MIZA-734797 format. One record per residue (C-alpha): y, z, x. Coordinates in steps of 0.02 Angstrom, whole numbers, padded with zeros to 5 digits, always signed. Layout:
<pts>
YZX;...
</pts>
This chain:
<pts>
-02232+01368-01738;-02079+01465-01784;-02134+01614-01667;-02174+01483-01531;-02001+01430-01542;-01907+01593-01565;-01998+01719-01455;-01851+01816-01398;-01730+01931-01485;-01555+01990-01435;-01609+02174-01425;-01766+02121-01317;-01652+02020-01195;-01541+02170-01179;-01679+02280-01134;-01755+02156-01015;-01591+02133-00922;-01573+02319-00903;-01748+02332-00838;-01728+02194-00717;-01568+02270-00644;-01662+02435-00617;-01811+02350-00539;-01836+02264-00373;-01902+02097-00451;-01800+01956-00376;-01822+01837-00520;-01891+01844-00695;-01907+01712-00832;-01904+01753-01016;-01971+01607-01122;-01902+01575-01297;-02014+01426-01333;-01979+01246-01351;-01921+01225-01172;-01787+01359-01177;-01793+01501-01060;-01687+01636-00985;-01689+01661-00806;-01645+01830-00726;-01610+01840-00539;-01488+01918-00423;-01348+01809-00487;-01363+01866-00665;-01440+01792-00819;-01437+01606-00858;-01507+01487-00986;-01618+01344-00934;-01698+01197-01034;-01856+01126-00958;-01925+00959-01014;-02017+00803-00961;-01900+00659-00947;-01950+00512-01062;-01861+00393-00933;-01939+00445-00770;-02089+00544-00834;-02040+00685-00715;-02017+00870-00747;-01831+00919-00758;-01726+01070-00786;-01556+01074-00865;-01437+01219-00855;-01364+01278-01020;-01238+01399-00947;-01236+01586-00908;-01296+01717-01038;-01131+01803-01035;-01052+01648-01110;-01190+01587-01223;-01276+01696-01347;-01459+01678-01400;-01410+01580-01555;-01292+01460-01460;-01427+01431-01320;-01553+01387-01462;-01433+01261-01542;-01413+01176-01368;-01596+01170-01345;-01622+01098-01518;-01498+00961-01480;-01589+00915-01324;-01754+00911-01413;-01676+00788-01536;-01626+00678-01388;-01798+00682-01316;-01873+00632-01485;-01762+00474-01474;-01829+00436-01300;-01671+00497-01214;-01646+00603-01057;-01536+00749-01096;-01465+00759-00922;-01432+00571-00914;-01344+00579-01080;-01240+00729-01025;-01179+00640-00866;-01141+00488-00972;-01035+00591-01090;-00948+00667-00943;-00906+00501-00871;-00850+00434-01034;-00730+00577-01054;-00665+00555-00874;-00633+00374-00908;-00552+00400-01072;-00428+00519-00985;-00364+00407-00843;-00176+00373-00857;-00078+00217-00799;-00010+00312-00656;-00182+00370-00596;-00251+00197-00610;-00093+00125-00516;-00129+00253-00377;-00312+00194-00358;-00249+00010-00362;-00118+00054-00225;-00251+00125-00109;-00355-00037-00115;-00205-00154-00097;-00115-00058+00038;-00256-00109+00161;-00183-00285+00165;+00000-00236+00167;+00092-00263+00333;+00239-00153+00296;+00272+00017+00220;+00408-00068+00108;+00270-00135+00004;+00212+00045-00033;+00388+00105-00065;+00416-00041-00189;+00251-00005-00278;+00286+00183-00300;+00465+00152-00361;+00401+00033-00488;+00267+00153-00553;+00394+00294-00557;+00530+00195-00650;+00410+00142-00791;+00428+00309-00871;+00361+00257-01048;+00204+00187-00975;+00145+00295-00830;+00078+00441-00931;-00009+00331-01058;-00199+00317-01057;-00252+00155-00981;-00368+00120-01132;-00227+00134-01256;-00099+00021-01172;-00056-00141-01269;+00061-00283-01242;+00198-00207-01344;+00201-00051-01235;+00213-00158-01083;+00357-00255-01150;+00442-00096-01196;+00425-00023-01021;+00496-00190-00946;+00646-00192-01063;+00730-00066-00949;+00744-00198-00812;+00820-00340-00919;+00973-00337-00806;+00865-00359-00649;+00752-00505-00683;+00669-00501-00508;+00632-00311-00519;+00562-00346-00696;+00440-00486-00638;+00382-00375-00490;+00352-00224-00605;+00250-00341-00717;+00146-00386-00565;+00114-00199-00527;+00058-00175-00706;-00055-00335-00708;-00141-00282-00547;-00163-00104-00612;-00242-00166-00765;-00357-00280-00669;-00417-00122-00589;-00444-00044-00759;-00550-00191-00818;-00649-00188-00656;-00680+00000-00685;-00735-00030-00866;-00591+00075-00927;-00551-00067-01048;-00612-00243-01086;-00452-00349-01066;-00294-00358-00967;-00145-00356-01087;-00021-00384-00939;-00058-00570-00911;+00105-00664-00886;+00065-00791-01018;+00048-00652-01149;+00191-00540-01096;+00306-00695-01086;+00285-00708-01278;+00351-00526-01299;+00498-00518-01177;+00594-00636-01061;+00526-00659-00886;+00662-00782-00824;+00722-00751-00655;+00824-00851-00525;+00712-00970-00443;+00732-01041-00262;+00713-00989-00085;+00801-00839-00003;+00992-00873+00007;+01044-00922+00188;+01204-00935+00279;+01254-01111+00353;+01221-01094+00536;+01399-01152+00571;+01458-00982+00497;+01333-00873+00579;+01428-00851+00741;+01585-00783+00654;+01473-00660+00558;+01395-00599+00721;+01564-00551+00777;+01585-00436+00632;+01410-00363+00668;+01458-00330+00850;+01619-00243+00788;+01524-00136+00669;+01418-00051+00800;+01307+00038+00675;+01118+00058+00681;+01089-00063+00540;+01216-00194+00613;+01125-00187+00779;+00958-00212+00702;+01018-00358+00590;+01097-00438+00751;+00926-00423+00833;+00840-00506+00676;+00961-00646+00684;+00945-00679+00868;+00753-00673+00875;+00714-00749+00702;+00586-00611+00661;+00554-00547+00488;+00649-00397+00418;+00500-00279+00418;+00446-00334+00588;+00617-00274+00661;+00648-00117+00547;+00483-00044+00587;+00469-00097+00774;+00401+00034+00896;+00438+00055+01077;+00265+00014+01132;+00288-00161+01068;+00435-00193+01187;+00399-00248+01365;+00576-00238+01453;+00497-00298+01622;+00434-00456+01551;+00567-00475+01416;+00439-00484+01275;+00424-00415+01103;+00235-00412+01058;+00217-00381+00875;+00033-00340+00828;-00067-00441+00706;-00073-00295+00576;+00119-00305+00565;+00138-00488+00536;+00127-00599+00381;+00013-00719+00464;-00105-00578+00525;-00095-00634+00705;-00008-00567+00856;+00172-00639+00872;+00252-00639+01043;+00442-00648+01042;+00530-00694+01201;+00688-00593+01218;+00853-00668+01265;+00983-00580+01371;+01076-00514+01219;+00922-00465+01125;+00870-00358+01278;+01041-00289+01282;+01039-00230+01103;+00865-00148+01137;+00920-00066+01295;+01068+00006+01204;+00963+00071+01068;+00837+00147+01194;+00983+00241+01278;+01039+00306+01109;+00859+00353+01065;+00841+00445+01235;+01002+00538+01217;+00960+00589+01037;+00788+00656+01092;+00833+00728+01263;+00702+00867+01291;+00790+00934+01448;+00942+00973+01352;+00975+01148+01284;+01133+01106+01185;+01164+00994+01032;+01047+00861+01091;+00894+00977+01096;+00804+00904+00941;+00629+00985+00955;+00525+01108+01057;+00385+00980+01073;+00418+00813+01165;+00264+00745+01076;+00373+00740+00921;+00481+00600+00986;+00474+00460+00860;+00395+00299+00921;+00500+00187+00805;+00645+00095+00887;+00772+00133+00750;+00725+00315+00717;+00859+00439+00687;+00875+00627+00636;+00823+00588+00455;+00713+00434+00453;+00577+00358+00568;+00638+00178+00538;+00768+00082+00439;+00735+00073+00250;+00711-00093+00155;+00892-00080+00089;+00972-00029+00254;+01076-00192+00258;+01149-00192+00086;+01315-00124+00143;+01338-00266+00268;+01436-00412+00197;+01332-00568+00219;+01420-00683+00100;+01272-00686-00021;+01147-00721+00111;+00983-00631+00124;+00918-00555+00285;+00765-00669+00270;+00889-00818+00246;+00946-00799+00424;+00777-00870+00478;+00824-01034+00383;+00991-01040+00476;+00901-01026+00644;+00776-01159+00592;+00910-01281+00527;+01007-01256+00691;+00852-01297+00798;+00818-01451+00695;+00992-01516+00676;+01077-01473+00844;+00939-01467+00984;+00803-01562+01065;+00680-01426+01020;+00520-01504+00944;+00460-01460+00765;+00312-01366+00835;+00408-01257+00946;+00538-01224+00810;+00403-01164+00691;+00321-01056+00824;+00488-00976+00850;+00481-00912+00671;+00298-00860+00691;+00228-01002+00579;+00057-01071+00600;+00063-01245+00674;-00073-01376+00683;-00248-01385+00614;-00405-01306+00688;-00431-01454+00814;-00256-01446+00877;-00265-01255+00906;-00424-01281+01006;-00320-01385+01130;-00170-01263+01122;-00213-01138+01252;-00045-01087+01313;+00072-00982+01203;+00226-01091+01230;+00333-00937+01273;+00446-01030+01391;+00484-01161+01265;+00520-01032+01133;+00629-00938+01253;+00731-01089+01284;+00744-01121+01097;+00806-00953+01056;+00925-00957+01205;+01003-01115+01137;+01027-01019+00973;+01099-00865+01056;+01220-00969+01164;+01285-01055+01006;+01307-00888+00921;+01404-00827+01071;+01508-00986+01095;+01426-01027+01256;+01412-01211+01301;+01235-01277+01322;+01188-01456+01370;+01036-01448+01254;+01143-01442+01105;+01203-01598+01015;+01077-01709+01116;+00958-01844+01053;+00795-01769+00991;+00640-01806+01100;+00524-01935+01031;+00342-01906+00999;+00295-01999+01164;+00404-01887+01264;+00314-01726+01206;+00182-01652+01312;+00000-01638+01262;+00025-01454+01239;+00177-01480+01124;+00086-01605+01012;-00072-01497+01001;+00032-01341+00952;
</pts>
């Protein structure tokens, strides 16, 4: 039996390899017994272990590495280990793959898992701002990002979040990044539980934050604020003025592209993938809104004047012209924090949507449905929408023109009038 297992010798292998190199034989197999063999071919010499799988009952071969890196004694040890697995009813190849997978899972860091989570979640994001915030959160959690996912505990998370105690909203957002990342870890079977649940972390660190809606500016003060924006004249100021006049969301404006603007029809068509409601939002443009966009178009065209050979010549390839409305020499579009330098008296950019909504409700005859549609909100149930065939653009344009006239100090007979009653509304309006 011993000879059946150990048929080869080191000296015999060296002689066989030398003879094989000198001969024209393409492949030769030297069998040591017990499934272990040394294959000689044009690629060199390599160890193989042949066996019948106890799992599939099929004949299989398992590579044990090149002869140059594995001596005869080392190859025999590997073969012996494989025979032990076979005696237990296990397939050596399956067990090796399982060991590799366990080693891989045991080496996944929080940063790597967060990247995998981001790849899945980003498919539902409507703005690049979400990606920027996610990446910044992971980068800022220095004590956590290099830890193995399987080793992270509640105390580690609390320690990482302690750096944001002076920024409660950032702290809560970062916890949400950790929680979703750990959800991915659980789903991938990297660990059995999620230690980042709010109920648990709330026992280890404070998660209090200022509650409430986005701070808004009373609509009676917005007109004066608009005057300061016009005087500013900067790119961010022009964009913010457009946001206030149209009622669109911040990312819808900052990442707008020229192909969304129809100057001929006076429409801004925001595609579904860029809206919160995941449906196309058509924004009718008032005179001043069109004026802002035309001014920006002129600046854009001058900046990327391909016929110029002077300081305005930006690129040799006209195809390099940015599609974004607010592009400049450094960035394709305005960043999430582009408006921070503008004094808004504590109001958020999103809060100006509330200012517009309050004005339409308090000062005009615009119906509730039209006012909601101006902001891109969903209106009515499925039955009502089935009867709502028209987009109501004319009514929304009128509503926005009331708002723009108010901001510009222009008298409008539709302001300060008695709101229409339900019986005075058209079928289209009631079905909106």
